[in-house]
ROMAR-6174 format. One line per field, with one value per residue (C-alpha): x negated, y, z negated; residue number from 0. Coordinates in Angstrom, 3 decimals, decimal comma, padded with zeros to 6 digits. Layout:
BEGIN
u = (X_...) $
v = (Y_...) $
w = (Z_...) $
num = (NUM_...) $
This chain:
BEGIN
u = (-182,830_-180,065_-178,339_-174,853_-173,500_-171,195_-170,595_-171,559_-170,285_-169,309_-172,284_-174,056_-176,121_-175,616_-175,441_-175,730_-177,045_-177,831_-180,957_-182,740_-186,246_-187,823_-186,568_-187,635_-190,977_-190,987_-190,258_-192,928_-195,520_-194,302_-194,793_-190,951_-190,583_-193,360_-193,801_-194,533_-197,540_-195,740_-199,220_-197,917_-199,644_-197,857_-196,225_-195,381_-197,095_-197,752_-194,959_-192,530_-193,324_-192,672_-189,435_-188,147_-188,853_-187,193_-183,924_-184,327_-184,231_-181,188_-179,477_-179,344_-178,628_-182,148_-180,730_-180,390_-183,182_-182,811_-184,665_-185,004_-185,116_-186,956_-189,377_-191,329_-194,608_-195,388_-198,351_-197,819_-199,394_-201,331_-202,971_-200,560_-202,509_-202,490_-200,535_-201,182_-199,150_-200,415_-202,296_-200,258_-199,968_-197,725_-194,282_-191,677_-189,061_-189,847_-187,612_-189,465_-188,805_-187,534_-186,163_-187,366_-191,314_-191,978_-189,586_-190,392_-194,111_-193,780_-191,708_-194,131_-197,016_-195,534_-193,274_-194,677_-198,600_-200,968_-202,730_-205,875_-204,508_-205,538_-202,942_-200,454_-199,908_-197,357_-196,164_-193,295_-194,102_-191,366_-192,140_-191,802_-189,407_-191,196_-193,028_-196,763_-199,679_-201,381_-204,856_-207,507_-209,603_-206,975_-203,221_-201,544_-199,874_-196,403_-196,807_-195,482_-197,317_-194,623_-196,750_-195,814_-191,931_-191,716_-194,511_-193,093_-196,069_-197,292_-193,965_-193,362_-196,841_-196,200_-192,757_-194,551_-197,150_-195,011_-193,510_-196,605_-195,996_-194,354_-191,312_-190,915_-186,975_-186,480_-189,201_-187,943_-184,131_-185,724_-187,931_-184,992_-182,835_-185,529_-186,166_-182,301_-181,776_-184,988_-184,390_-180,735_-181,045_-180,143_-180,720_-178,560_-180,050_-179,027_-180,468_-180,321_-180,435_-181,619_-181,493_-184,045_-186,327_-184,082_-181,038_-182,721_-184,536_-181,266_-180,720_-184,248_-184,391_-181,579_-183,210_-184,446_-186,427_-187,403_-187,160_-189,569_-187,738_-188,871_-189,208_-189,196_-192,935_-193,209_-191,354_-193,484_-196,829_-195,702_-194,303_-196,987_-199,905_-202,167_-205,621_-206,942_-204,416_-203,099_-200,787_-201,519_-205,220_-204,288_-201,886_-205,003_-206,992_-204,623_-203,934_-208,029_-208,033_-205,515_-206,863_-209,477_-206,274_-204,510_-201,915_-203,394_-200,255_-198,222_-195,843_-196,246_-192,621_-193,339_-196,612_-194,743_-192,108_-194,830_-196,263_-192,833_-192,362_-195,514_-194,980_-191,598_-189,986_-187,889_-188,044_-185,047_-185,437_-185,303_-188,258_-190,161_-189,573_-190,393_-194,161_-194,623_-194,895_-198,044_-199,867_-201,076_-202,850_-205,710_-206,726_-203,015_-202,469_-205,859_-205,135_-201,633_-203,275_-205,898_-203,534_-201,094_-203,913_-204,923_-201,465_-200,731_-204,036_-203,052_-199,568_-200,868_-203,318_-200,223_-198,393_-201,625_-202,528_-199,256_-196,659_-198,760_-197,813_-200,659_-199,191_-196,086_-194,587_-193,631_-192,718_-189,061_-188,261_-190,112_-188,317_-190,507_-193,961_-192,367_-191,280_-194,606_-196,335_-194,300_-194,895_-198,715_-198,697_-197,985_-199,713_-203,147_-202,496_-200,031_-200,066_-198,587_-195,037_-194,872_-196,186_-193,511_-190,785_-192,259_-192,020_-188,388_-187,641_-189,348_-187,876_-184,548_-184,161_-185,624_-183,373_-180,315_-181,124_-180,597_-182,239_-180,306_-178,858_-179,466_-180,221_-183,023_-180,676_-180,335_-184,274_-184,701_-182,656_-184,442_-187,658_-187,196_-185,064_-187,596_-190,392_-188,896_-187,711_-191,143_-193,018_-190,926_-188,422_-185,635_-182,665_-182,181_-182,209_-183,348_-179,964_-179,249_-181,379_-179,692_-179,617_-181,269_-178,850_-176,146_-176,514_-174,095_-175,918_-179,160_-177,608_-176,313_-179,062_-180,545_-184,246_-184,826_-188,005_-186,660_-184,291_-185,546_-184,433_-186,161_-189,358_-188,887_-188,596_-191,590_-193,493_-192,106_-193,355_-196,936_-197,014_-196,894_-200,450_-199,035_-201,108_-200,549_-197,897_-200,041_-203,406_-203,187_-205,537_-204,878_-202,998_-204,665_-201,635_-203,333_-203,876_-200,328_-198,794_-201,274_-199,053_-195,921_-196,729_-193,774_-196,284_-197,264_-193,655_-192,568_-189,025_-188,868_-186,328_-187,678_-185,679_-186,238_-184,992_-181,856_-180,957_-180,663_-178,338_-176,334_-176,667_-174,536_-176,273_-178,038_-181,473_-182,962_-181,641_-183,765_-184,056_-185,185_-188,578_-192,077_-195,411_-197,838_-201,134_-200,372_-202,617_-200,977_-197,539_-198,112_-198,827_-195,323_-193,802_-190,097_-190,493_-187,674_-188,003_-187,217_-190,097_-192,832_-192,380_-192,567_-195,596_-197,001_-196,201_-198,317_-201,280_-201,188_-201,247_-201,830_-201,770_-198,191_-196,483_-198,942_-198,667_-194,667_-194,422_-196,665_-193,947_-191,045_-190,099_-188,242_-191,032_-191,264_-189,937_-186,909_-185,563_-185,272_-187,102_-186,889_-183,186_-183,611_-180,588_-180,657_-177,620_-178,881_-182,340_-181,124_-178,899_-182,002_-184,325_-181,558_-181,889_-185,711_-185,820_-183,104_-185,129_-188,028_-186,235_-184,946_-188,390_-189,454_-186,467_-187,194_-190,739_-192,957_-196,151) $
v = (-009,168_-007,096_-005,900_-004,547_-005,090_-002,315_-002,658_-004,950_-004,250_-006,819_-009,134_-007,968_-005,246_-002,629_-003,131_-001,025_-002,009_000,088_-001,812_-000,689_000,935_-002,141_-004,077_-001,936_-002,217_-005,771_-005,925_-003,594_-005,564_-008,748_-007,041_-007,427_-003,555_-001,426_002,180_002,549_004,716_007,699_009,377_012,538_014,157_012,945_016,327_016,065_017,919_016,670_019,093_017,615_014,265_015,445_017,200_013,741_012,180_015,085_014,028_010,504_011,373_013,598_010,964_013,340_011,702_011,689_010,728_007,156_005,349_004,054_000,632_-001,245_-004,896_-006,419_-009,158_-006,590_-005,721_-002,144_-000,325_000,397_002,905_002,292_005,627_008,438_011,464_011,072_008,084_004,504_001,287_-002,331_-004,335_-007,344_-009,889_-009,526_-011,079_-011,551_-010,190_-006,910_-004,066_-000,823_002,583_004,874_007,409_008,055_007,305_010,124_009,065_005,241_005,879_008,082_005,389_002,889_004,428_005,923_002,805_-000,150_-000,049_-001,529_000,749_000,418_000,905_004,120_006,836_009,262_008,519_010,453_010,506_011,750_014,466_013,448_016,826_019,246_016,991_017,395_015,082_015,772_014,252_011,756_012,562_009,987_010,628_011,284_011,170_012,525_010,221_011,648_011,203_007,904_006,766_005,604_002,786_000,970_001,193_-002,356_-003,885_-004,919_-005,151_-001,631_-000,462_-001,735_-000,580_002,915_002,825_001,551_004,177_007,005_006,073_007,532_010,916_013,569_014,275_010,149_010,022_012,772_011,304_007,915_008,744_010,695_007,668_005,292_007,708_008,004_004,272_003,543_005,967_004,883_001,364_001,875_004,085_002,757_003,928_003,741_001,913_001,485_-001,235_-001,630_-005,357_-007,100_-003,912_-003,629_-000,621_000,678_000,266_002,122_004,772_007,119_006,648_007,199_010,604_011,936_011,436_014,433_013,725_016,557_018,972_017,164_015,750_012,315_011,488_008,677_009,485_008,712_005,153_004,453_004,842_002,340_-000,125_-000,122_-000,464_-003,248_-003,941_-003,021_-000,142_002,925_005,073_007,887_007,767_007,791_011,142_012,673_011,946_013,943_016,761_017,173_017,405_020,280_022,286_024,321_025,286_026,459_023,663_021,529_021,854_019,686_017,731_013,754_013,480_015,443_013,246_010,187_011,573_012,621_009,101_007,466_009,782_008,555_004,883_004,587_007,614_008,214_010,176_008,249_007,028_003,346_004,113_006,007_002,793_000,590_001,907_-000,313_-003,337_-001,746_-001,813_-005,320_-004,838_-002,143_-001,896_-000,958_001,550_003,120_003,677_005,094_007,394_008,620_008,988_011,188_013,265_014,278_014,872_016,921_019,128_019,518_020,667_023,104_024,369_025,543_026,790_029,060_030,341_030,674_031,421_033,092_030,621_030,829_028,850_026,499_029,297_030,892_027,629_028,207_024,067_021,297_019,771_022,054_020,351_016,961_017,483_019,298_016,202_013,673_015,846_015,911_012,243_011,580_014,499_015,458_018,939_020,993_022,769_026,360_025,175_022,850_025,600_027,850_025,322_024,685_028,283_028,217_025,407_026,881_030,665_029,391_026,894_029,338_032,004_029,987_028,153_024,850_022,847_024,470_021,750_019,191_015,617_013,001_011,280_014,975_015,418_012,019_012,671_015,945_013,964_012,342_015,272_017,859_015,762_014,980_018,446_019,942_017,127_016,902_019,695_016,870_015,818_019,367_022,857_025,693_026,952_023,296_024,553_027,632_031,323_034,569_036,206_038,847_042,347_042,415_039,314_041,157_044,675_042,975_040,557_040,737_039,991_036,915_035,106_031,639_032,334_030,805_033,909_036,272_034,001_033,983_037,821_038,221_035,911_037,974_041,000_039,243_038,524_042,170_042,646_045,381_048,440_050,140_052,987_055,172_055,202_052,945_050,496_046,952_044,761_041,344_039,227_036,171_037,497_038,934_035,603_033,013_033,547_035,441_038,833_041,247_044,011_043,310_044,101_047,552_048,966_051,771_053,388_052,623_050,808_053,434_056,281_054,385_053,491_056,964_057,863_054,727_052,015_049,684_050,115_046,817_048,128_044,858_044,914_042,803_045,785_048,197_046,023_046,450_044,974_047,125_046,706_046,827_049,547_051,702_050,597_052,305_055,473_055,610_054,677_055,952_059,104_060,390_058,790_062,077_063,543_061,069_059,533_062,962_063,576_060,179_061,032_064,409_062,603_059,696_062,116_060,365_056,963_057,420_055,514_052,682_052,189_052,483_049,955_047,474_047,486_047,147_050,752_053,494_055,719_059,308_060,454_058,250_058,847_062,209_061,190_064,516_063,677_059,878_058,050_054,389_053,703_055,561_054,227_050,637_051,281_052,634_049,869_047,183_047,216_046,816_043,832_042,402_042,678_040,995_038,219_037,604_037,327_034,997_032,747_032,660_031,436_034,569_034,325) $
w = (-122,564_-124,295_-121,118_-120,691_-117,492_-116,293_-112,638_-109,868_-106,295_-103,712_-102,730_-105,687_-103,546_-106,253_-109,855_-113,109_-116,631_-119,685_-120,836_-124,173_-124,025_-124,983_-122,334_-119,886_-121,113_-121,266_-117,246_-116,630_-118,719_-117,194_-113,488_-112,702_-112,452_-110,938_-109,670_-106,322_-105,204_-103,509_-102,716_-104,666_-107,820_-111,276_-112,131_-115,855_-118,403_-121,991_-122,980_-120,759_-122,148_-125,530_-124,431_-123,165_-126,374_-128,125_-125,976_-126,864_-130,580_-130,344_-128,201_-125,324_-121,628_-119,912_-116,461_-114,890_-113,175_-109,650_-108,908_-105,663_-105,804_-102,764_-101,843_-099,931_-101,146_-101,759_-102,969_-106,452_-108,823_-112,246_-112,907_-113,185_-114,736_-118,476_-118,384_-117,520_-116,529_-116,977_-114,355_-113,458_-110,911_-107,840_-108,091_-105,754_-105,688_-107,794_-108,861_-107,610_-109,295_-106,533_-108,865_-112,611_-112,253_-114,231_-117,236_-116,993_-117,130_-120,320_-121,851_-121,375_-122,401_-125,601_-126,575_-124,750_-124,464_-127,066_-129,655_-127,617_-124,091_-122,890_-121,837_-123,395_-127,155_-129,271_-132,877_-134,808_-137,736_-140,145_-141,904_-138,729_-137,295_-133,916_-131,500_-131,180_-128,965_-131,217_-132,326_-131,259_-134,614_-137,251_-137,981_-141,047_-143,304_-142,341_-138,666_-137,245_-134,161_-131,795_-130,369_-133,543_-133,077_-131,862_-133,759_-137,230_-139,336_-138,633_-138,711_-142,043_-143,445_-142,254_-144,520_-147,245_-147,347_-146,987_-150,398_-151,943_-150,581_-152,617_-150,324_-149,782_-150,212_-147,547_-145,226_-145,493_-144,596_-141,487_-140,548_-140,614_-138,653_-135,924_-135,703_-135,291_-132,620_-130,542_-130,841_-129,978_-126,940_-123,793_-120,229_-117,415_-114,546_-110,828_-108,961_-105,403_-104,376_-101,055_-098,953_-096,135_-095,688_-092,998_-095,434_-098,323_-096,101_-096,038_-099,856_-100,344_-098,631_-100,524_-103,726_-105,855_-108,823_-111,535_-108,594_-106,120_-103,168_-101,828_-098,362_-095,851_-095,666_-099,352_-098,732_-095,438_-097,483_-100,029_-097,708_-095,122_-097,612_-097,679_-098,669_-095,244_-094,308_-095,893_-093,532_-095,776_-094,633_-090,950_-091,574_-093,152_-090,126_-088,034_-090,504_-090,879_-087,086_-086,970_-090,075_-087,912_-085,672_-088,964_-088,899_-091,624_-093,676_-091,113_-093,193_-093,468_-092,185_-089,099_-088,023_-088,463_-086,138_-083,912_-084,050_-083,402_-080,453_-079,043_-079,439_-079,068_-077,043_-080,363_-083,612_-085,247_-088,706_-087,410_-085,040_-087,792_-090,131_-087,346_-087,337_-090,420_-087,952_-086,385_-089,954_-089,832_-086,592_-087,250_-083,449_-082,309_-085,065_-084,852_-080,943_-081,788_-084,104_-081,644_-078,811_-081,012_-082,446_-079,033_-077,979_-081,112_-080,583_-076,806_-078,098_-080,701_-078,088_-076,299_-079,256_-080,143_-076,827_-075,103_-077,748_-080,248_-083,078_-085,173_-088,202_-088,683_-090,375_-087,090_-085,143_-084,664_-084,980_-085,864_-082,454_-080,567_-081,871_-081,460_-077,998_-076,934_-078,605_-076,532_-073,304_-073,967_-074,725_-071,287_-069,477_-070,412_-068,517_-066,864_-063,632_-063,021_-062,068_-065,059_-067,378_-066,054_-066,978_-070,281_-070,991_-069,986_-072,238_-075,338_-075,101_-074,249_-076,857_-079,315_-078,519_-078,157_-081,339_-079,502_-082,247_-085,237_-087,360_-084,676_-085,848_-084,887_-082,215_-080,556_-080,549_-079,348_-076,257_-075,455_-075,604_-072,239_-071,029_-071,476_-070,364_-066,979_-066,871_-067,259_-065,286_-062,388_-062,425_-062,396_-064,781_-066,123_-064,824_-067,141_-068,161_-069,792_-072,618_-073,387_-072,294_-073,886_-076,341_-075,135_-075,786_-078,565_-080,375_-080,115_-081,298_-084,256_-085,019_-088,493_-089,192_-091,364_-091,975_-091,764_-089,078_-085,587_-083,579_-085,450_-085,258_-081,346_-081,539_-083,287_-080,713_-077,903_-079,666_-080,119_-076,361_-075,683_-077,122_-079,618_-080,617_-083,722_-083,629_-085,733_-083,814_-080,820_-082,092_-081,215_-083,554_-084,722_-084,116_-085,208_-088,518_-088,548_-087,623_-089,191_-092,493_-093,137_-094,525_-094,433_-094,583_-091,035_-089,998_-089,760_-090,074_-087,405_-089,463_-093,004_-095,695_-098,170_-095,702_-094,606_-098,159_-098,880_-096,183_-096,748_-099,228_-097,561_-094,283_-092,845_-093,095_-091,280_-087,900_-085,628_-082,992_-086,033_-086,436_-084,702_-085,635_-087,575_-089,494_-093,248_-093,665_-091,121_-092,402_-095,802_-094,007_-092,699_-095,829_-096,276_-093,730_-091,682_-088,043_-086,434_-088,123_-088,292_-084,764_-082,944_-084,813_-083,935_-080,305_-080,434_-082,132_-079,544_-076,568_-073,191_-075,110_-076,260_-073,260_-073,400_-077,331_-077,267_-074,107_-075,947_-078,712_-076,466_-077,880_-075,551_-073,937_-075,462_-072,165_-072,156_-075,761_-077,796_-081,166_-082,704_-083,021_-083,606_-085,226_-085,956_-083,564_-080,599_-081,068_-081,119_-078,130_-076,121_-077,137_-076,253_-072,613_-072,938_-075,086_-072,961_-069,946_-071,447_-073,005_-069,523_-068,126_-070,782_-070,450_-066,792_-067,581_-067,274_-068,974) $
num = (0_1_2_3_4_5_6_7_8_9_10_11_12_13_14_15_16_17_18_19_20_21_22_23_24_25_26_27_28_29_30_31_32_33_34_35_36_37_38_39_40_41_42_43_44_45_46_47_48_49_50_51_52_53_54_55_56_57_58_59_60_61_62_63_64_65_66_67_68_69_70_71_72_73_74_75_76_77_78_79_80_81_82_83_84_85_86_87_88_89_90_91_92_93_94_95_96_97_98_99_100_101_102_103_104_105_106_107_108_109_110_111_112_113_114_115_116_117_118_119_120_121_122_123_124_125_126_127_128_129_130_131_132_133_134_135_136_137_138_139_140_141_142_143_144_145_146_147_148_149_150_151_152_153_154_155_156_157_158_159_160_161_162_163_164_165_166_167_168_169_170_171_172_173_174_175_176_177_178_179_180_181_182_183_184_185_186_187_188_189_190_191_192_193_194_195_196_197_198_199_200_201_202_203_204_205_206_207_208_209_210_211_212_213_214_215_216_217_218_219_220_221_222_223_224_225_226_227_228_229_230_231_232_233_234_235_236_237_238_239_240_241_242_243_244_245_246_247_248_249_250_251_252_253_254_255_256_257_258_259_260_261_262_263_264_265_266_267_268_269_270_271_272_273_274_275_276_277_278_279_280_281_282_283_284_285_286_287_288_289_290_291_292_293_294_295_296_297_298_299_300_301_302_303_304_305_306_307_308_309_310_311_312_313_314_315_316_317_318_319_320_321_322_323_324_325_326_327_328_329_330_331_332_333_334_335_336_337_338_339_340_341_342_343_344_345_346_347_348_349_350_351_352_353_354_355_356_357_358_359_360_361_362_363_364_365_366_367_368_369_370_371_372_373_374_375_376_377_378_379_380_381_382_383_384_385_386_387_388_389_390_391_392_393_394_395_396_397_398_399_400_401_402_403_404_405_406_407_408_409_410_411_412_413_414_415_416_417_418_419_420_421_422_423_424_425_426_427_428_429_430_431_432_433_434_435_436_437_438_439_440_441_442_443_444_445_446_447_448_449_450_451_452_453_454_455_456_457_458_459_460_461_462_463_464_465_466_467_468_469_470_471_472_473_474_475_476_477_478_479_480_481_482_483_484_485_486_487_488_489_490_491_492_493_494_495_496_497_498_499_500_501_502_503_504_505_506_507_508_509_510_511_512_513_514_515_516_517_518_519_520_521_522_523_524_525_526_527_528_529_530_531_532_533_534_535_536_537_538_539_540) $
C-alpha cells in the first residue's frame, strides 16, 4: 500500500500516515479497519456526504482520522443509516476508528463498494460540476458514478462515451481533473498502537467528532460486547426503570459510575473500565445491575420526596446521585437520625458548591466518607461538607440555570410549599421543577421594570426571585413592585402573611411595600433566607 510515513514516536505507540482513499478502502474490505459500534445514531445527511465529496474535489482538508490498533475484539457497526460497510471475518489485531467514522463510512460507500452493494451512491455531474445522489433507475451520460473511480474498464468506457456529447472536450478536461485529484487525495491518519483500554480511555473522552462528544460509555459498550452480552442493554434496563420517575434521561456515563460505585466503592475511570471484567459472567453482571437499579431507585425516591428534585435538570451535581446510590446500595432504609445527617450533607454540599470542578477521585473519597457519616455519624462532622453561604454571598448571588447554588435556592423555595403571590393558590412544584421553565420563576422586581430604571443594573439577583405559576407570572408583567405588591396584599387580605411566608418574602407588616426598592427589599429578605438555609444545613426537614 502507498503509505507515506510522517512520524513515529518512541516504541511505535503512535504513528501518523497519509494513505490514499483507495488504500483505506482496501483495509476496510480486508477487515483490517473497522468502525466500532458506539451505539449512537449515524448523524450525517446526504447533503453532508456530498459536501465531503466537494471538499475532496477542491483538495480541501477533511480532517485526520484516529485509529486504535488492538487485539481486543470490539463490537463493530455495519449498517449506518444510508451507508453500509462490508461484512468480514474478525481479525486480530484490528484498527478501530475512534474518530472519523462518519467520513470513513462515506468514503467506503462512495468509492470502495461494488456497484451492486447497498448504501449511499453518488455521481459527479460534469456539466454542473456538482456531486449528486446517484439515481437507482437512470443516470445521465455526463454524470460519472463514483464507484467506478477505481474500476478500470467502467472508468475508460465512461470517458469514451462522453466523446459523443456536444461539449465533449470540456467534459473530458473536467473528468480528467476530477479523477486526478480524487485518486491523488491523501488523508492524515493517526494510529494508537498497543494501548490498553485503560490507556486509550482518556484520549477517547477528549475526542469531539462532528460536534458529537464521545465518552467512556461509548468505548465501554464496544469493548464489553459479546454475542451474549451488550452493556447498552443493561444500561437500558436501568433507564427504563427510572422513566416513571422522570429520570429516564440519565446519561450512560452516570449509570456506569453508579455500577462502579456499587461494585468497587469507586467512580474512577479505572474502576468503570474494570466493569468489563464482569461481562463474561451473566450471573454476576445481572446481579450487579439489579442491585444498582434498586439503589438508584431508592436514591431517586429521596431526591423526589425529600429535596423536591423532579428531574436531573435540578440536581446540583452528578456526585449527589452517585453518592446517594452508594449509600442506598448498603442501606435499604434510613432512620430519623440518619436522614437528618443526609439532609445536612446534601444542603451543605449544594450551597457550598463542594463538588464544583471536582474530579472522580474526590467523589470516590466522598463515597465512603458520606456513607460513614450518614449511617453512623463517624469519620466527619456536618461542617466538613461546607457551610451556608454568607450574607454577603447571598446578597450578591445571581440566578443562573446551571449554577448549583441557584438550583439549591430553587429547591429550598420548593420545600416551603409556596403559594402564588397573585391568588394564594398552591404552586405545583412538581410541574415547575420537572423541566426547567423560566416562566415558573418570577422576578419580584420585573426585568423590564429594572431595565427602565437602569439598563446596567443586575436584574437576576438570587434574592429577587420567587416561584410563580406561568399564567400568574404574565399578570404581573413589568409592573412597578411599589404598585403591584400593595395591590396583591390588599387582594390577599388575611392570607397575605401566609402567602408571603411561603415564598420566604418579608411579611407585609415587616416591610413597606408601598415604597419598595430593590436594595431595601433584598436587605429585608436576606435574614429570612439566611435563617432558613441554616435550618436546612442543620438537617431540618
